[in-house]
C-alpha positions as a Python dict, from the first residue, in 0.01 Angstrom:
ca = {
    (1, 'M'): (0, 0, 0),
    (2, 'A'): (334, -2, 181),
    (3, 'K'): (171, -166, 480),
    (4, 'R'): (39, -452, 266),
    (5, 'A'): (382, -524, 123),
    (6, 'K'): (532, -520, 468),
    (7, 'A'): (260, -752, 602),
    (8, 'G'): (315, -984, 307),
    (9, 'R'): (683, -1016, 385),
    (10, 'G'): (607, -1086, 750),
    (11, 'A'): (352, -1350, 652),
    (12, 'R'): (608, -1526, 434),
    (13, 'T'): (859, -1529, 715),
    (14, 'S'): (608, -1670, 962),
    (15, 'S'): (502, -1941, 715),
    (16, 'R'): (865, -2041, 681),
    (17, 'A'): (896, -2063, 1058),
    (18, 'S'): (578, -2270, 1078),
    (19, 'S'): (708, -2505, 808),
    (20, 'R'): (1010, -2575, 1024),
    (21, 'D'): (778, -2638, 1316),
    (22, 'G'): (568, -2872, 1099),
    (23, 'A'): (871, -3087, 1026),
    (24, 'D'): (943, -3113, 1398),
    (25, 'E'): (596, -3251, 1472),
    (26, 'L'): (664, -3542, 1237),
    (27, 'S'): (714, -3852, 1447),
    (28, 'I'): (809, -4146, 1231),
    (29, 'G'): (1043, -4333, 1461),
    (30, 'T'): (1367, -4193, 1323),
    (31, 'D'): (1554, -3867, 1349),
    (32, 'K'): (1693, -3877, 996),
    (33, 'L'): (1688, -3546, 813),
    (34, 'Y'): (1687, -3675, 455),
    (35, 'F'): (1508, -3969, 291),
    (36, 'K'): (1529, -4136, -51),
    (37, 'I'): (1215, -4178, -257),
    (38, 'G'): (1174, -4546, -163),
    (39, 'E'): (1186, -4463, 208),
    (40, 'V'): (935, -4182, 165),
    (41, 'A'): (706, -4408, -38),
    (42, 'E'): (716, -4659, 248),
    (43, 'I'): (650, -4392, 512),
    (44, 'V'): (362, -4231, 323),
    (45, 'G'): (222, -4563, 206),
    (46, 'V'): (205, -4492, -167),
    (47, 'A'): (410, -4606, -466),
    (48, 'P'): (712, -4399, -577),
    (49, 'H'): (543, -4307, -906),
    (50, 'V'): (262, -4144, -705),
    (51, 'L'): (517, -3929, -523),
    (52, 'R'): (671, -3825, -855),
    (53, 'Y'): (324, -3734, -985),
    (54, 'W'): (246, -3531, -673),
    (55, 'E'): (571, -3338, -730),
    (56, 'T'): (433, -3220, -1065),
    (57, 'E'): (96, -3124, -916),
    (58, 'F'): (202, -2958, -590),
    (59, 'A'): (462, -2681, -608),
    (60, 'V'): (541, -2712, -234),
    (61, 'I'): (707, -3051, -288),
    (62, 'K'): (1055, -2988, -418),
    (63, 'P'): (1293, -3269, -326),
    (64, 'Q'): (1659, -3201, -371),
    (65, 'K'): (1876, -3420, -592),
    (66, 'S'): (2177, -3608, -460),
    (67, 'R'): (2508, -3634, -643),
    (68, 'T'): (2376, -3948, -812),
    (69, 'Q'): (2061, -3755, -914),
    (70, 'Q'): (1832, -3943, -674),
    (71, 'R'): (1548, -3754, -513),
    (72, 'V'): (1624, -3665, -151),
    (73, 'Y'): (1328, -3553, 58),
    (74, 'R'): (1358, -3347, 376),
    (75, 'R'): (1144, -3408, 685),
    (76, 'R'): (938, -3104, 587),
    (77, 'D'): (866, -3265, 249),
    (78, 'V'): (758, -3589, 417),
    (79, 'A'): (523, -3396, 648),
    (80, 'T'): (374, -3216, 347),
    (81, 'L'): (329, -3545, 162),
    (82, 'L'): (146, -3692, 461),
    (83, 'R'): (-84, -3385, 461),
    (84, 'I'): (-149, -3434, 90),
    (85, 'K'): (-225, -3801, 143),
    (86, 'R'): (-477, -3713, 415),
    (87, 'L'): (-645, -3456, 192),
    (88, 'L'): (-664, -3686, -110),
    (89, 'Y'): (-731, -4025, 47),
    (90, 'E'): (-909, -3954, 376),
    (91, 'E'): (-1095, -3629, 305),
    (92, 'R'): (-1149, -3714, -65),
    (93, 'F'): (-1032, -3380, -206),
    (94, 'T'): (-950, -3346, -575),
    (95, 'I'): (-593, -3251, -669),
    (96, 'A'): (-706, -2890, -726),
    (97, 'G'): (-899, -2886, -398),
    (98, 'A'): (-604, -3028, -205),
    (99, 'R'): (-373, -2771, -365),
    (100, 'K'): (-609, -2490, -257),
    (101, 'Q'): (-644, -2634, 94),
    (102, 'L'): (-264, -2656, 135),
    (103, 'R'): (-231, -2293, 28),
    (104, 'E'): (-496, -2184, 280),
    (105, 'D'): (-377, -2398, 573),
    (106, 'G'): (-6, -2374, 509),
    (107, 'N'): (165, -2631, 728),
    (108, 'R'): (-95, -2621, 1002),
    (109, 'G'): (-317, -2894, 858),
    (110, 'A'): (-334, -3240, 1007),
    (111, 'M'): (-118, -3515, 859),
    (112, 'A'): (-207, -3870, 773),
    (113, 'A'): (-47, -4128, 999),
    (114, 'P'): (266, -4295, 862),
    (115, 'S'): (190, -4630, 699),
    (116, 'A'): (133, -4917, 940),
    (117, 'K'): (396, -5126, 762),
    (118, 'Y'): (661, -4859, 816),
    (119, 'V'): (568, -4809, 1182),
    (120, 'A'): (579, -5186, 1239),
    (121, 'K'): (925, -5208, 1079),
    (122, 'Q'): (1053, -4924, 1299),
    (123, 'S'): (910, -5088, 1612),
    (124, 'L'): (1061, -5422, 1518),
    (125, 'A'): (1399, -5259, 1463),
    (126, 'K'): (1382, -5110, 1814),
    (127, 'V'): (1291, -5448, 1961),
    (128, 'W'): (1582, -5617, 1784),
    (129, 'A'): (1818, -5347, 1915),
    (130, 'V'): (1706, -5424, 2271),
    (131, 'V'): (1743, -5799, 2206),
    (132, 'D'): (2098, -5742, 2079),
    (133, 'E'): (2181, -5539, 2391),
    (134, 'L'): (2044, -5815, 2614),
    (135, 'Q'): (2244, -6078, 2425),
    (136, 'A'): (2561, -5875, 2470),
    (137, 'L'): (2485, -5837, 2840),
    (138, 'L'): (2427, -6211, 2880),
    (139, 'Q'): (2752, -6290, 2702),
    (140, 'S'): (2943, -6052, 2928),
    (141, 'E'): (2775, -6209, 3235),
    (142, 'A'): (2892, -6554, 3119),
    (143, 'E'): (3253, -6434, 3135),
    (144, 'I'): (3220, -6342, 3506),
    (145, 'D'): (3346, -6594, 3758),
    (146, 'P'): (3033, -6797, 3846),
    (147, 'T'): (3159, -6871, 4198),
    (148, 'G'): (3078, -6512, 4299),
    (149, 'A'): (2709, -6594, 4281),
    (150, 'D'): (2738, -6920, 4480),
    (151, 'P'): (2714, -6854, 4857),
    (152, 'A'): (2863, -7193, 4948),
    (153, 'E'): (3169, -7131, 4730),
    (154, 'Y'): (3203, -6781, 4874),
    (155, 'L'): (3203, -6913, 5230),
    (156, 'R'): (3456, -7181, 5140),
    (157, 'Q'): (3691, -6923, 4985),
    (158, 'A'): (3647, -6685, 5281),
    (159, 'G'): (3749, -6954, 5530),
    (160, 'G'): (3404, -7060, 5648),
    (161, 'A'): (3088, -6906, 5787),
    (162, 'R'): (3238, -6850, 6130),
    (163, 'T'): (3523, -6641, 5984),
    (164, 'V'): (3281, -6424, 5787),
    (165, 'A'): (3046, -6381, 6084),
    (166, 'E'): (3322, -6294, 6332),
    (167, 'D'): (3529, -6064, 6113),
    (168, 'P'): (3362, -5957, 5784),
    (169, 'A'): (3653, -5722, 5709),
    (170, 'A'): (3892, -6018, 5701),
    (171, 'S'): (3710, -6181, 5411),
    (172, 'S'): (3816, -6083, 5060),
    (173, 'R'): (3492, -5891, 4997),
    (174, 'G'): (3167, -5823, 5187),
    (175, 'M'): (2884, -6074, 5172),
    (176, 'L'): (2649, -5838, 4989),
    (177, 'E'): (2897, -5703, 4736),
    (178, 'R'): (2875, -5826, 4380),
    (179, 'P'): (3182, -5954, 4202),
    (180, 'Q'): (3354, -5712, 3966),
    (181, 'R'): (3241, -5732, 3604),
    (182, 'G'): (3503, -5823, 3351),
}
């Protein structure tokens, strides 16, 4: 009897460790730790009232409350909600069957993919970030003296082609060097 109790405690500890691992396997395009109910609804692809209903049916979903009493879900909660969605919508389990399956599998079960709309928004945000970086780079390039890229102007400033060919050290900078960025 003592061995069973000890094994039970060990099993609980390992399930906690696996739940942390389950949250790490969640790849939704962001490294945020906490999400509001609207964000989670968008990720999972269901309405917020469905999430609130699932909270009443599944004891494993326990979002914290913020200071303003809004539900705040952890990554682990989002991963569990995606598992529940897969069980209910893809594998066609009943609520009771999904609850039993979650208890048996723990956090090892497969998750549903995040909603296509959410993934598309995340991808678009990444693209816009790259576009903004490129725009900033182009604006900084416009501030550089354009004569540095013109070989004829370079030769004129250096005193002619003969001067550069005879004594490259005498010119202000080497032929292959780029002008300093501003």
